[in-house]
PLY file of the C-alpha trace (Angstrom):
ply
format ascii 1.0
element vertex 262
property float x
property float y
property float z
element edge 261
property int vertex1
property int vertex2
end_header
18.46 -17.52 7.15
15.90 -14.73 7.38
18.31 -12.40 5.58
18.77 -14.84 2.69
15.02 -15.40 2.48
14.43 -11.64 2.41
16.90 -11.22 -0.47
15.15 -14.02 -2.38
11.64 -12.62 -1.80
12.80 -9.08 -2.58
14.28 -10.20 -5.89
11.22 -12.27 -6.84
8.85 -9.42 -6.05
11.05 -7.09 -8.07
10.24 -9.15 -11.17
6.63 -8.00 -10.72
7.20 -4.44 -9.57
9.94 -3.23 -11.93
7.96 -3.73 -15.19
5.03 -1.84 -13.64
7.39 0.99 -12.66
8.71 1.19 -16.23
5.23 1.24 -17.76
4.07 3.89 -15.30
7.21 5.97 -15.92
6.59 5.87 -19.68
2.95 6.95 -19.35
3.91 9.70 -16.88
6.64 11.00 -19.18
4.24 11.12 -22.15
1.62 12.93 -20.08
4.14 15.45 -18.71
5.55 16.24 -22.17
2.13 16.67 -23.77
0.95 18.82 -20.85
4.00 21.06 -21.19
3.40 21.38 -24.95
-0.27 22.19 -24.41
0.61 24.96 -21.97
3.44 26.55 -23.92
2.54 26.30 -27.60
-0.17 26.89 -30.18
-0.99 23.19 -30.29
-4.02 23.82 -28.09
-6.04 24.52 -31.25
-4.88 21.34 -33.00
-7.66 18.72 -32.96
-5.28 15.77 -33.41
-3.10 16.99 -30.55
-6.13 17.55 -28.31
-7.38 14.05 -29.05
-3.97 12.55 -28.31
-3.68 14.61 -25.13
-7.13 13.50 -23.99
-6.27 9.84 -24.54
-2.95 10.14 -22.68
-4.60 12.05 -19.82
-7.25 9.33 -19.50
-4.62 6.58 -19.60
-2.52 8.44 -17.03
-5.51 8.71 -14.68
-6.13 4.98 -14.99
-2.44 4.19 -14.56
-2.25 6.12 -11.27
-5.13 4.10 -9.83
-3.78 0.82 -11.18
-0.24 1.63 -10.04
-1.24 2.14 -6.41
-3.75 -0.73 -6.42
-1.42 -3.31 -7.96
1.36 -2.44 -5.51
-0.70 -4.12 -2.78
-2.23 -6.89 -4.88
1.17 -8.11 -6.05
2.20 -9.07 -2.52
-1.13 -10.82 -1.91
-0.71 -12.79 -5.14
2.89 -13.60 -4.25
1.81 -15.06 -0.90
-0.96 -17.01 -2.66
1.52 -18.46 -5.14
3.93 -19.49 -2.40
1.45 -21.09 0.03
-1.89 -21.77 -1.66
-0.95 -22.89 -5.16
1.00 -26.00 -6.13
4.23 -24.12 -5.40
3.52 -24.47 -1.65
5.20 -27.89 -1.57
8.43 -26.42 -2.95
8.23 -23.44 -0.59
7.94 -25.63 2.49
10.94 -27.77 1.55
13.15 -24.82 2.53
14.71 -25.14 6.01
12.83 -22.06 7.21
10.26 -21.64 9.97
6.79 -20.38 8.96
7.23 -17.15 10.93
10.37 -16.39 8.94
8.46 -16.83 5.70
5.80 -14.39 6.89
8.25 -11.81 8.22
10.36 -11.96 5.06
7.37 -11.37 2.81
6.08 -8.55 4.99
9.46 -6.79 4.96
10.20 -7.26 1.26
6.64 -6.28 0.34
6.82 -3.18 2.55
10.05 -2.05 0.87
8.61 -2.43 -2.62
5.35 -0.69 -1.68
7.39 2.13 -0.16
9.27 2.39 -3.46
5.87 2.55 -5.19
4.79 5.58 -3.16
8.19 7.23 -3.72
7.91 6.68 -7.48
4.37 8.07 -7.40
5.46 11.16 -5.43
8.41 11.77 -7.78
6.15 11.42 -10.83
3.72 14.01 -9.47
6.61 16.35 -8.63
8.10 15.99 -12.12
4.76 16.77 -13.75
4.42 19.89 -11.60
8.02 20.83 -12.41
7.78 20.31 -16.18
4.50 22.19 -16.48
5.74 25.08 -14.35
3.07 24.50 -11.73
5.67 23.85 -9.02
7.29 27.26 -9.45
3.89 28.93 -9.42
2.95 27.13 -6.20
6.22 28.13 -4.53
5.76 31.76 -5.42
2.04 31.85 -4.75
1.14 33.96 -1.73
-2.30 32.33 -1.61
-0.85 28.80 -1.59
1.59 29.60 1.22
-1.17 31.30 3.19
-3.40 28.22 2.82
-0.62 25.95 4.09
-0.01 28.14 7.15
-3.73 28.38 7.83
-4.13 24.62 7.53
-1.31 23.99 10.02
-2.78 26.53 12.45
-6.20 24.90 12.13
-4.73 21.46 12.81
-2.86 22.77 15.85
-5.63 24.72 17.52
-8.72 22.72 16.53
-7.36 19.16 16.71
-4.33 19.50 18.98
-1.87 18.73 16.20
1.77 18.94 17.38
5.24 17.53 16.84
4.27 14.46 18.87
1.24 13.96 16.65
3.44 14.03 13.57
5.68 11.35 15.12
2.64 9.19 15.87
1.44 9.65 12.28
4.80 8.41 11.01
4.76 5.45 13.41
1.23 4.53 12.40
2.09 4.87 8.71
5.11 2.58 9.04
3.11 0.03 11.03
0.33 0.06 8.45
2.82 -0.36 5.62
4.33 -3.39 7.37
1.23 -5.11 8.71
-1.68 -4.31 6.36
-1.16 -7.49 4.25
-1.45 -9.72 7.34
-5.24 -9.98 7.18
-4.93 -11.39 3.64
-2.14 -13.73 4.74
-4.28 -15.01 7.60
-7.28 -15.53 5.31
-5.25 -17.45 2.73
-3.51 -19.54 5.39
-6.96 -20.75 6.43
-8.20 -21.08 2.86
-5.29 -23.29 1.81
-6.64 -26.07 4.04
-9.49 -26.72 1.61
-8.99 -29.56 -0.85
-10.97 -27.66 -3.48
-12.01 -24.03 -3.96
-9.16 -22.65 -1.84
-9.69 -19.14 -3.13
-13.37 -19.25 -2.21
-12.55 -20.48 1.27
-9.95 -17.73 1.61
-12.56 -15.11 0.73
-14.95 -16.64 3.26
-12.23 -16.64 5.90
-11.48 -12.99 5.13
-15.12 -12.03 5.72
-15.38 -14.02 8.96
-12.05 -12.71 10.30
-13.07 -9.10 9.66
-16.43 -9.60 11.39
-14.81 -11.19 14.43
-12.04 -8.60 14.66
-14.55 -5.76 14.27
-16.51 -7.21 17.18
-13.39 -7.60 19.34
-12.17 -4.08 18.53
-15.60 -2.46 19.02
-14.65 -0.83 22.33
-11.54 0.78 20.83
-13.59 2.03 17.87
-16.11 3.61 20.25
-13.32 5.36 22.15
-11.90 6.68 18.86
-15.27 8.18 17.94
-15.74 9.75 21.37
-12.29 11.36 21.64
-11.78 14.44 19.48
-8.02 14.61 20.19
-5.92 13.51 17.20
-3.14 12.39 19.55
-5.47 10.08 21.51
-7.05 8.84 18.29
-3.64 7.85 16.93
-2.69 6.12 20.19
-5.86 4.03 19.96
-5.29 3.37 16.25
-1.73 2.17 16.93
-2.98 -0.02 19.79
-5.62 -1.55 17.53
-3.03 -2.11 14.80
-0.71 -3.92 17.22
-3.48 -6.17 18.60
-4.93 -7.12 15.21
-1.47 -7.66 13.71
-0.53 -10.08 16.50
-3.79 -11.98 15.92
-3.34 -12.13 12.13
0.31 -13.10 12.47
-0.54 -15.84 14.96
-3.27 -17.26 12.70
-0.98 -17.24 9.68
1.97 -18.90 11.40
-0.22 -21.50 13.10
-2.02 -22.67 9.96
1.10 -22.64 7.83
3.02 -24.59 10.46
0.37 -27.00 11.77
-2.37 -27.21 9.16
-0.62 -26.76 5.83
-2.33 -28.68 3.02
0.23 -29.64 0.36
-2.19 -31.68 -1.75
0 1
1 2
2 3
3 4
4 5
5 6
6 7
7 8
8 9
9 10
10 11
11 12
12 13
13 14
14 15
15 16
16 17
17 18
18 19
19 20
20 21
21 22
22 23
23 24
24 25
25 26
26 27
27 28
28 29
29 30
30 31
31 32
32 33
33 34
34 35
35 36
36 37
37 38
38 39
39 40
40 41
41 42
42 43
43 44
44 45
45 46
46 47
47 48
48 49
49 50
50 51
51 52
52 53
53 54
54 55
55 56
56 57
57 58
58 59
59 60
60 61
61 62
62 63
63 64
64 65
65 66
66 67
67 68
68 69
69 70
70 71
71 72
72 73
73 74
74 75
75 76
76 77
77 78
78 79
79 80
80 81
81 82
82 83
83 84
84 85
85 86
86 87
87 88
88 89
89 90
90 91
91 92
92 93
93 94
94 95
95 96
96 97
97 98
98 99
99 100
100 101
101 102
102 103
103 104
104 105
105 106
106 107
107 108
108 109
109 110
110 111
111 112
112 113
113 114
114 115
115 116
116 117
117 118
118 119
119 120
120 121
121 122
122 123
123 124
124 125
125 126
126 127
127 128
128 129
129 130
130 131
131 132
132 133
133 134
134 135
135 136
136 137
137 138
138 139
139 140
140 141
141 142
142 143
143 144
144 145
145 146
146 147
147 148
148 149
149 150
150 151
151 152
152 153
153 154
154 155
155 156
156 157
157 158
158 159
159 160
160 161
161 162
162 163
163 164
164 165
165 166
166 167
167 168
168 169
169 170
170 171
171 172
172 173
173 174
174 175
175 176
176 177
177 178
178 179
179 180
180 181
181 182
182 183
183 184
184 185
185 186
186 187
187 188
188 189
189 190
190 191
191 192
192 193
193 194
194 195
195 196
196 197
197 198
198 199
199 200
200 201
201 202
202 203
203 204
204 205
205 206
206 207
207 208
208 209
209 210
210 211
211 212
212 213
213 214
214 215
215 216
216 217
217 218
218 219
219 220
220 221
221 222
222 223
223 224
224 225
225 226
226 227
227 228
228 229
229 230
230 231
231 232
232 233
233 234
234 235
235 236
236 237
237 238
238 239
239 240
240 241
241 242
242 243
243 244
244 245
245 246
246 247
247 248
248 249
249 250
250 251
251 252
252 253
253 254
254 255
255 256
256 257
257 258
258 259
259 260
260 261
């Protein structure tokens, strides 16, 4: 049943993400083309072209911020619609346990947010490629020297190694999967209110963060005291696991035992 629920959530979320991808792709393409023209033609002296390029550059800058921001907000809104709004009654008629709902939305949301970062990375690469900046970077002795120097600095000053890279990947994947849980937990508490559910959710979010910060204070102190990146990541992963279990438990409990369908 979890597989079917995942397919359903993935498809529903796609209805939000795909239009944003198309809009972002269009703005990126326009920016890349105008940048290439500005670099390789006499249009640099054309006032109309410069005005158009300035507008597109400004819109592109805004679109990058909005693109990354909305990728996370969409999943939060989707959870709100399914469990806090009037649609909650229909959601809970499905023969699915609350934990399956949560896991399905975490997995489907993580996949779409991963796609978002891939699309963003590809868009940046295409802009560099079209403008010729990528070829210049590849052939730049200074750029290659900076990269080698940066890696050496990370290795010798912070103990960066292959194991550290693995931990970074693990932490990144865990964050991608679990970061929405704090919002899920807050909304699962907020949905109990008969009125002003959003306001109660915001209040729950503030209280949860204060309590968790207090509980995780010792780990935070250890992170500040230890200069080793490897140890820092171990502590960060430990903190992520503990807080995720707490958030997941809160969400499942309130959706299963205290769900307000009024």
